[in-house]
C-alpha positions, 0 to 999 in steps of 0.5 A: 860538872856544875849543874847550870839549871837554876834552883833545881834543888828548891822546894816549893813549900818549906813551911814544914821542912825542919832544919837542918835536913838532908834532901835527896832527889830520886830523878838525879840519882837514877841518872847517876846510876845510868851513867855508872852503867854506861861508863862500864858498858856492862852492868855485871862489871859494877859493884857499887859501894853503899857506904855513901847512902846506906838506904834501901830505896837507893839499893832497890833503884840500882837493882831495878837498873840491873845491878846485882853485886854490891860492896859495903863496909859494915855488917849493918850495911851487909844486912840491909843488902840481904834484906833488899834481896841483893844477890852478891855482897862483898863486905869490904872490911876485914871482919875481926872480933865479934864481926866474924860471928856476925858474918856467919849469922848473915850467911845463915839469915840470908841464904839467897845472898852470897856474902864474901869478905876480904882479908889481909891476915892469916890469923883471920883466915884461920878464924873464918875457916873455922867459922865455915867448917863449923857451920858447913858453908863456904865463904868467898874471900878476896885478898885485900891489897895495899896499892899506896893508900896505906890504910889496909891490905898487903902490898903486892909481892911475896907476902901477898902471894903467901896469904892468898895461898893460905886462903886457897888452902883453908877449908871452907874458904873459896879464893875469889880474887883480889881487892884494891882500893885506891882512894888516895889517887885524886889528881884533878887531871884525868890524864895524870890520874890515869898515869898514877892509877895505872902505875899503882895497878901494875903490882896487882896485875903482876901478882895476879899473873904470878898466882896464876902461874902457880895454879891459883885462880884469880877469878875477879879483881875488885878495884877502885873508888869514885875518882878512879872509877872511869879508869878501872871501868875500862879494864877487862876482868875488873869489877869497879866499885864507886860509891860517892857517884850515887849522890855526888858532892861538892868536893868531887864535883869541883875536883873532877871535870871529867865526871858528869855525875849530878849532885843529888843530896842537898842540905836545908838550913836556916839563919838562927842568929845575927850575932854581929853586923857582918855575921850570920849563924846557921843551924849547920853544926858538926852534928849536921854535916861532916866536920873533918875538912877545912872550911868551906865545909859546904857550898851555900847557895845564895851566900857564896860571897860569905866566908865560913869562919866557925863551927860548933856542935849546932852552929855554923858562923859565916862572915858576910859583906852585907847581912842586912838583906838576910833575916833570922829564919831565912832558909838556904840550901847547901851542897856538902863537901863530903856527902858520905859521913854527912848522910850518916848524921841523918836518921831519915832523908827528905825525898824531893820530887817535882819541887815537893817533899814526897816522903822520907827514906830511912838511912837504915844502915846508919847504925852499926847494927840492924838486928845481927 
């Protein structure tokens, strides 16, 4: 939903603001957290993903609101959650290679945090079982299901049943349930999105029913991302796991009118050159913003009538009807189309409160390793 309040993102004094920078707005993040809780109706049914922000301060804001369960994609993100004292952490990336031993190190290092992970392969089940037995601990495991995204997981069916049974039979492992991420479901219309989501989820429910018929418990299903969050949030027995909802971005804001989250991260940039009579060059290159999408890659406030035509490592070139009103050194604010990989490009986030820069937040899990 477009925020109609004018210049909510503006900083009163920009003289010391380095460009490019990524600004975050804690008051808006708090509102997003409360909306997530309101949509589920029960904070215990929330397992938000931290891949979007990777920062301890936002984790703590969620914990202060009563959220105890989290989801992450990397060992570094899991370690950050352990450092913050999170009670329950799902590593939603099947660990392979050195990451199996790193998972063991996490479990030993943060005994007050319950770390679980997901699998879709019997070989990994065997390796995790050996890890657990050799270290005398229990690892909670979710079976990763492929419900149409075709990225990871097993399609619900006989093979999935067999792999779940392998989890149940493996020493040192505790089968906790099913995991399904349906990030491919992005239909703008909520009715159509729900129809597609429900259809994709049918196989998950059928598998759960069959597993329980065969006396295999399925305590939890962790489901969805941000686009399908409003659908899974209403299901019984589901933990919903949105991530982008914490900061939001232009892509999701323009696609989903039914979701009222606030954009809470804004890029600050400046004009560094005027290479042609109708051209401006801004310091928003590949290194400053997620570059994997087609143009436009940002919404530039004050330059809405300009066309983004080129980008390189340090530069974003836009064609404007009239550049005479813009000078080299002028600054602009911009909302990224894709916030998650944009955050990962910044070591620190600039914190804006009451139109002032009040400090910085470290993007602590930006790298693939903190200490473990």
